[in-house]
C-alpha positions as a Markdown table, in Angstrom:
| # | Residue | x | y | z |
|---|---|---|---|---|
| 1 | Unk | 74.8 | 138.0 | 164.7 |
| 2 | Unk | 73.1 | 137.9 | 161.7 |
| 3 | Unk | 75.9 | 138.5 | 159.9 |
| 4 | Unk | 78.1 | 135.9 | 161.5 |
| 5 | Unk | 74.9 | 133.5 | 160.5 |
| 6 | Unk | 75.0 | 134.7 | 156.8 |
| 7 | Unk | 78.9 | 133.9 | 156.9 |
| 8 | Unk | 78.5 | 130.4 | 158.2 |
| 9 | Unk | 75.5 | 129.7 | 155.9 |
| 10 | Unk | 77.7 | 130.9 | 152.9 |
| 11 | Unk | 80.8 | 128.9 | 154.0 |
| 12 | Unk | 78.7 | 125.6 | 154.3 |
| 13 | Unk | 77.2 | 126.4 | 150.9 |
| 14 | Unk | 80.7 | 126.7 | 149.3 |
| 15 | Unk | 81.8 | 123.4 | 151.0 |
| 16 | Unk | 78.7 | 121.5 | 149.5 |
| 17 | Unk | 79.2 | 122.8 | 146.1 |
| 18 | Unk | 82.9 | 121.8 | 146.1 |
| 19 | Unk | 82.0 | 118.6 | 147.5 |
| 20 | Unk | 79.4 | 117.9 | 144.8 |
| 21 | Unk | 81.6 | 119.1 | 142.1 |
| 22 | Unk | 84.2 | 116.8 | 143.4 |
| 23 | Unk | 82.1 | 113.6 | 143.4 |
| 24 | Unk | 81.1 | 114.7 | 139.9 |
| 25 | Unk | 84.7 | 114.8 | 138.6 |
| 26 | Unk | 85.4 | 111.5 | 140.4 |
| 27 | Unk | 82.5 | 110.0 | 138.6 |
| 28 | Unk | 83.6 | 111.2 | 135.3 |
| 29 | Unk | 87.0 | 110.2 | 135.7 |
| 30 | Unk | 85.9 | 106.5 | 136.6 |
| 31 | Unk | 84.0 | 106.5 | 133.9 |
| 32 | Unk | 86.7 | 107.7 | 131.4 |
| 33 | Unk | 88.9 | 105.0 | 133.0 |
| 34 | Unk | 86.3 | 102.5 | 132.4 |
| 35 | Unk | 85.8 | 103.4 | 128.8 |
| 36 | Unk | 90.0 | 103.3 | 128.3 |
| 37 | Unk | 90.0 | 100.0 | 129.9 |
| 38 | Unk | 87.5 | 98.5 | 127.6 |
| 39 | Unk | 89.8 | 96.7 | 125.0 |
| 40 | Unk | 87.2 | 94.7 | 123.2 |
| 41 | Unk | 84.3 | 95.1 | 121.1 |
| 42 | Unk | 81.3 | 92.8 | 120.6 |
| 43 | Unk | 79.3 | 92.6 | 117.4 |
| 44 | Unk | 76.5 | 90.3 | 116.3 |
| 45 | Unk | 77.7 | 88.7 | 112.8 |
| 46 | Unk | 75.6 | 87.6 | 109.8 |
| 47 | Unk | 75.0 | 84.4 | 111.3 |
| 48 | Unk | 73.4 | 85.8 | 114.5 |
| 49 | Unk | 76.3 | 85.1 | 116.7 |
| 50 | Unk | 77.8 | 87.5 | 119.3 |
| 51 | Unk | 81.5 | 88.1 | 117.9 |
| 52 | Unk | 84.3 | 89.7 | 120.7 |
| 53 | Unk | 87.1 | 91.4 | 119.0 |
| 54 | Unk | 89.9 | 93.4 | 120.1 |
| 55 | Unk | 89.1 | 97.3 | 120.3 |
| 56 | Unk | 90.6 | 99.0 | 116.7 |
| 57 | Unk | 91.9 | 95.8 | 114.9 |
| 58 | Unk | 95.3 | 96.4 | 113.3 |
| 59 | Unk | 95.9 | 93.4 | 111.4 |
| 60 | Unk | 93.3 | 91.6 | 109.2 |
| 61 | Unk | 92.9 | 89.4 | 106.2 |
| 62 | Unk | 89.9 | 89.8 | 103.8 |
| 63 | Unk | 88.6 | 86.7 | 101.8 |
| 64 | Unk | 86.2 | 88.5 | 99.5 |
| 65 | Unk | 85.5 | 91.8 | 97.7 |
| 66 | Unk | 82.4 | 92.5 | 99.5 |
| 67 | Unk | 84.3 | 93.1 | 102.5 |
| 68 | Unk | 87.1 | 94.8 | 101.0 |
| 69 | Unk | 84.5 | 97.2 | 99.3 |
| 70 | Unk | 82.4 | 97.9 | 102.9 |
| 71 | Unk | 86.0 | 98.6 | 104.6 |
| 72 | Unk | 86.9 | 100.8 | 101.8 |
| 73 | Unk | 83.4 | 102.8 | 102.1 |
| 74 | Unk | 84.1 | 103.2 | 105.9 |
| 75 | Unk | 87.6 | 104.6 | 105.1 |
| 76 | Unk | 89.4 | 101.9 | 106.9 |
| 77 | Unk | 93.2 | 102.2 | 106.4 |
| 78 | Unk | 94.7 | 99.9 | 103.9 |
| 79 | Unk | 97.5 | 99.5 | 105.9 |
| 80 | Unk | 95.9 | 97.1 | 108.3 |
| 81 | Unk | 95.0 | 94.5 | 105.7 |
| 82 | Unk | 97.7 | 91.8 | 106.0 |
| 83 | Unk | 96.4 | 89.8 | 103.1 |
| 84 | Unk | 93.5 | 89.1 | 100.8 |
| 85 | Unk | 92.0 | 86.5 | 98.4 |
| 86 | Unk | 92.9 | 86.2 | 94.7 |
| 87 | Unk | 89.5 | 87.7 | 93.6 |
| 88 | Unk | 90.2 | 91.0 | 95.9 |
| 89 | Unk | 93.6 | 91.1 | 94.7 |
| 90 | Unk | 92.4 | 90.9 | 91.1 |
| 91 | Unk | 89.9 | 93.7 | 91.4 |
| 92 | Unk | 91.6 | 96.8 | 90.5 |
| 93 | Unk | 88.7 | 99.0 | 91.9 |
| 94 | Unk | 89.6 | 98.1 | 95.3 |
| 95 | Unk | 93.3 | 99.0 | 95.1 |
| 96 | Unk | 94.7 | 95.9 | 97.3 |
| 97 | Unk | 96.7 | 94.2 | 94.1 |
| 98 | Unk | 99.8 | 94.4 | 96.1 |
| 99 | Unk | 98.4 | 92.5 | 99.3 |
| 100 | Unk | 99.9 | 89.0 | 100.0 |
| 101 | Unk | 97.6 | 86.2 | 98.5 |
| 102 | Unk | 95.7 | 83.7 | 101.0 |
| 103 | Unk | 94.2 | 81.6 | 98.0 |
| 104 | Unk | 90.8 | 81.4 | 96.8 |
| 105 | Unk | 87.9 | 82.9 | 98.5 |
| 106 | Unk | 86.0 | 80.1 | 99.1 |
| 107 | Unk | 89.1 | 77.7 | 99.8 |
| 108 | Unk | 91.7 | 79.7 | 101.4 |
| 109 | Unk | 95.2 | 78.5 | 102.4 |
| 110 | Unk | 95.0 | 78.1 | 106.3 |
| 111 | Unk | 98.8 | 78.1 | 106.3 |
| 112 | Unk | 99.1 | 81.6 | 104.4 |
| 113 | Unk | 96.8 | 82.9 | 106.7 |
| 114 | Unk | 98.4 | 81.7 | 110.0 |
| 115 | Unk | 101.8 | 82.8 | 108.5 |
| 116 | Unk | 100.3 | 86.4 | 108.3 |
| 117 | Unk | 99.5 | 86.3 | 112.0 |
| 118 | Unk | 96.2 | 88.7 | 111.6 |
| 119 | Unk | 94.2 | 89.3 | 114.6 |
| 120 | Unk | 90.8 | 88.4 | 112.5 |
| 121 | Unk | 89.7 | 87.1 | 109.1 |
| 122 | Unk | 86.6 | 88.6 | 107.8 |
| 123 | Unk | 84.4 | 86.5 | 105.3 |
| 124 | Unk | 81.1 | 85.5 | 104.2 |
| 125 | Unk | 78.3 | 84.2 | 106.7 |
| 126 | Unk | 78.2 | 80.7 | 105.0 |
| 127 | Unk | 81.8 | 80.6 | 103.2 |
| 128 | Unk | 84.1 | 78.9 | 103.8 |
| 129 | Unk | 82.5 | 76.7 | 106.4 |
| 130 | Unk | 83.2 | 76.1 | 110.1 |
| 131 | Unk | 86.3 | 74.6 | 109.6 |
| 132 | Unk | 87.7 | 77.9 | 109.2 |
| 133 | Unk | 86.9 | 78.7 | 112.8 |
| 134 | Unk | 88.2 | 75.3 | 113.8 |
| 135 | Unk | 91.4 | 75.6 | 112.4 |
| 136 | Unk | 92.3 | 79.4 | 113.1 |
| 137 | Unk | 91.0 | 80.2 | 116.4 |
| 138 | Unk | 92.8 | 77.7 | 118.3 |
| 139 | Unk | 95.7 | 79.8 | 117.1 |
| 140 | Unk | 94.3 | 83.3 | 118.1 |
| 141 | Unk | 92.8 | 84.3 | 114.7 |
| 142 | Unk | 89.0 | 85.5 | 115.1 |
| 143 | Unk | 86.7 | 84.7 | 112.2 |
| 144 | Unk | 84.2 | 87.5 | 111.6 |
| 145 | Unk | 81.4 | 86.6 | 109.5 |
| 146 | Unk | 79.8 | 89.7 | 107.9 |
| 147 | Unk | 77.9 | 88.9 | 104.7 |
| 148 | Unk | 77.8 | 92.9 | 102.7 |
| 149 | Unk | 75.7 | 91.6 | 99.9 |
| 150 | Unk | 72.3 | 91.0 | 100.9 |
| 151 | Unk | 70.1 | 94.1 | 100.6 |
| 152 | Unk | 68.1 | 93.3 | 103.9 |
| 153 | Unk | 71.1 | 93.1 | 106.2 |
| 154 | Unk | 73.8 | 95.2 | 104.5 |
| 155 | Unk | 73.1 | 98.2 | 106.9 |
| 156 | Unk | 73.5 | 96.0 | 110.0 |
| 157 | Unk | 76.6 | 94.5 | 108.6 |
| 158 | Unk | 78.2 | 97.7 | 107.8 |
| 159 | Unk | 77.2 | 99.3 | 111.4 |
| 160 | Unk | 78.8 | 96.0 | 112.8 |
| 161 | Unk | 82.0 | 96.9 | 111.0 |
| 162 | Unk | 81.9 | 100.4 | 111.5 |
| 163 | Unk | 81.7 | 99.5 | 115.5 |
| 164 | Unk | 84.8 | 97.4 | 115.1 |
| 165 | Unk | 86.9 | 100.1 | 113.3 |
| 166 | Unk | 85.5 | 102.9 | 115.1 |
| 167 | Unk | 83.9 | 104.3 | 111.6 |
| 168 | Unk | 80.4 | 104.9 | 113.4 |
| 169 | Unk | 79.8 | 108.3 | 111.9 |
| 170 | Unk | 80.9 | 107.4 | 108.4 |
| 171 | Unk | 78.8 | 104.6 | 108.3 |
| 172 | Unk | 75.7 | 106.6 | 109.2 |
| 173 | Unk | 76.7 | 109.2 | 106.4 |
| 174 | Unk | 76.5 | 106.5 | 103.8 |
| 175 | Unk | 73.9 | 104.6 | 104.7 |
| 176 | Unk | 71.8 | 107.6 | 104.8 |
| 177 | Unk | 73.0 | 108.4 | 101.1 |
| 178 | Unk | 72.2 | 104.8 | 100.1 |
| 179 | Unk | 68.8 | 105.1 | 101.4 |
| 180 | Unk | 68.3 | 108.2 | 99.7 |
| 181 | Unk | 69.3 | 106.7 | 96.2 |
| 182 | Unk | 67.3 | 103.5 | 96.8 |
| 183 | Unk | 64.4 | 105.5 | 97.3 |
| 184 | Unk | 64.8 | 107.2 | 94.1 |
| 185 | Unk | 65.0 | 103.9 | 92.2 |
| 186 | Unk | 61.9 | 102.4 | 94.0 |
| 187 | Unk | 60.1 | 105.7 | 93.2 |
| 188 | Unk | 61.0 | 105.5 | 89.1 |
| 189 | Unk | 60.1 | 101.8 | 89.0 |
| 190 | Unk | 56.9 | 101.2 | 91.2 |
| 191 | Unk | 54.8 | 102.4 | 88.1 |
| 192 | Unk | 56.3 | 100.1 | 85.5 |
| 193 | Unk | 53.4 | 97.8 | 84.2 |
| 194 | Unk | 54.6 | 94.2 | 84.5 |
| 195 | Unk | 54.6 | 94.0 | 81.0 |
| 196 | Unk | 56.9 | 96.7 | 80.6 |
| 197 | Unk | 59.6 | 95.1 | 83.0 |
| 198 | Unk | 62.8 | 93.1 | 81.4 |
| 199 | Unk | 62.9 | 89.3 | 82.2 |
| 200 | Unk | 66.4 | 88.5 | 83.5 |
| 201 | Unk | 68.3 | 85.1 | 83.8 |
| 202 | Unk | 71.3 | 85.5 | 86.4 |
| 203 | Unk | 73.7 | 83.0 | 87.1 |
| 204 | Unk | 77.4 | 82.3 | 87.9 |
| 205 | Unk | 79.6 | 82.5 | 85.0 |
| 206 | Unk | 81.7 | 79.4 | 86.3 |
| 207 | Unk | 78.4 | 77.4 | 86.5 |
| 208 | Unk | 77.6 | 78.5 | 82.9 |
| 209 | Unk | 81.2 | 77.5 | 81.5 |
| 210 | Unk | 80.7 | 74.2 | 83.0 |
| 211 | Unk | 77.4 | 73.8 | 81.4 |
| 212 | Unk | 75.2 | 74.0 | 84.3 |
| 213 | Unk | 72.2 | 76.0 | 84.4 |
| 214 | Unk | 71.8 | 77.4 | 87.8 |
| 215 | Unk | 70.0 | 80.7 | 88.3 |
| 216 | Unk | 69.8 | 83.1 | 91.2 |
| 217 | Unk | 66.6 | 82.5 | 92.5 |
| 218 | Unk | 64.6 | 83.4 | 95.8 |
| 219 | Unk | 66.9 | 84.2 | 98.9 |
| 220 | Unk | 69.9 | 85.2 | 96.7 |
| 221 | Unk | 71.3 | 88.9 | 96.5 |
| 222 | Unk | 70.9 | 88.9 | 92.7 |
| 223 | Unk | 67.3 | 88.1 | 92.8 |
| 224 | Unk | 66.8 | 90.9 | 94.9 |
| 225 | Unk | 68.6 | 93.4 | 92.9 |
| 226 | Unk | 66.8 | 92.2 | 89.8 |
| 227 | Unk | 63.5 | 92.8 | 91.3 |
| 228 | Unk | 64.3 | 96.2 | 93.2 |
| 229 | Unk | 65.7 | 97.5 | 89.8 |
| 230 | Unk | 62.2 | 96.9 | 88.2 |
| 231 | Unk | 63.3 | 93.6 | 86.6 |
| 232 | Unk | 61.5 | 90.3 | 86.6 |
| 233 | Unk | 63.7 | 87.4 | 87.7 |
| 234 | Unk | 62.8 | 84.4 | 85.5 |
| 235 | Unk | 63.6 | 82.1 | 88.5 |
| 236 | Unk | 61.5 | 84.2 | 91.1 |
| 237 | Unk | 59.6 | 81.0 | 91.8 |
| 238 | Unk | 62.4 | 78.9 | 93.0 |
| 239 | Unk | 64.8 | 79.2 | 95.6 |
| 240 | Unk | 68.5 | 79.5 | 96.1 |
| 241 | Unk | 70.4 | 78.2 | 93.2 |
| 242 | Unk | 68.7 | 75.5 | 91.6 |
| 243 | Unk | 69.7 | 73.3 | 88.9 |
| 244 | Unk | 67.5 | 73.9 | 85.7 |
| 245 | Unk | 67.6 | 72.8 | 82.0 |
| 246 | Unk | 68.4 | 74.9 | 79.1 |
| 247 | Unk | 64.8 | 74.3 | 77.8 |
| 248 | Unk | 63.6 | 75.6 | 80.9 |
| 249 | Unk | 65.4 | 79.0 | 80.2 |
| 250 | Unk | 64.4 | 78.9 | 76.6 |
| 251 | Unk | 60.7 | 78.4 | 77.8 |
| 252 | Unk | 60.9 | 81.6 | 80.4 |
| 253 | Unk | 62.5 | 83.5 | 77.3 |
| 254 | Unk | 64.6 | 85.9 | 79.4 |
| 255 | Unk | 65.3 | 89.3 | 77.7 |
| 256 | Unk | 68.9 | 89.8 | 79.2 |
| 257 | Unk | 71.2 | 87.8 | 81.0 |
| 258 | Unk | 73.5 | 88.8 | 84.1 |
| 259 | Unk | 76.7 | 86.8 | 85.1 |
| 260 | Unk | 78.2 | 86.8 | 88.3 |
| 261 | Unk | 82.1 | 86.7 | 88.1 |
| 262 | Unk | 84.8 | 86.1 | 90.6 |
| 263 | Unk | 88.1 | 85.7 | 89.3 |
| 264 | Unk | 87.3 | 84.9 | 85.7 |
| 265 | Unk | 89.8 | 86.4 | 83.0 |
| 266 | Unk | 88.7 | 88.9 | 80.7 |
| 267 | Unk | 85.2 | 89.3 | 82.7 |
| 268 | Unk | 84.2 | 92.1 | 85.2 |
| 269 | Unk | 86.9 | 94.7 | 86.3 |
| 270 | Unk | 89.5 | 92.7 | 84.7 |
| 271 | Unk | 88.1 | 92.9 | 81.2 |
| 272 | Unk | 90.5 | 94.9 | 78.8 |
| 273 | Unk | 88.0 | 94.4 | 75.6 |
| 274 | Unk | 84.7 | 92.8 | 74.8 |
| 275 | Unk | 86.2 | 89.5 | 73.5 |
| 276 | Unk | 85.1 | 87.5 | 76.1 |
| 277 | Unk | 81.8 | 89.0 | 76.8 |
| 278 | Unk | 81.2 | 88.8 | 73.0 |
| 279 | Unk | 81.9 | 85.0 | 73.0 |
| 280 | Unk | 79.7 | 84.6 | 76.2 |
| 281 | Unk | 76.7 | 86.4 | 74.4 |
| 282 | Unk | 77.1 | 84.3 | 71.1 |
| 283 | Unk | 77.5 | 81.0 | 73.5 |
| 284 | Unk | 74.6 | 81.8 | 75.2 |
């Protein structure tokens, strides 16, 4: 009698275990199926807006070198880049000089972008303005606004891009390295006395060439870069890109000048010699 009861209990236990295993498999299969069916990714862009794009974008257009550099850091294949702006094409470091041009970074050709039939365009949070969405999204082209140039939001922007392209692990590794290197710089400059710091005037070369004195002030990436590197931005008390005078700059008496360049011949990565830089220094 005891043997029969024990046998029945054993059979019952086996049945229960098999039932639980089957239920677990069913749940796992349902979860896997749900993940497979998820065909979109939602990220928060640099303007704070939620953007939903297809999972694993396979055809995009890049409007600035910051975005191109970010994708290179993430190891995103250049094969998915259908077109780029002139400034991206002319930057040899990025290796995208053979890609079709869609025009200027801030004023791209909508017609050329549409002809390439990309799934999405990656650009800055502010530039070009929202007319870009008005013209592209009705024809099925998503606009993704990620800055990649502001120190305070760079990590978030890179993580968002990594999520889109399935490169989360790569982003995590890079950001850890970046944090470590930034800490080294911070540690080295924090002991500098104010009188030991270099005073810097930073501006766009295109503005200077037109006779405009517009420094990078509070709220700009170059201001943050100058200050983080242990320098003193002579426009630190101003905001944005204010218009000042040559006399104002002379009064501030900077030790060095930094010029931002986009597509200017003979400067930046395109410089073959120091001819243009020497002329710029003498003019300044």
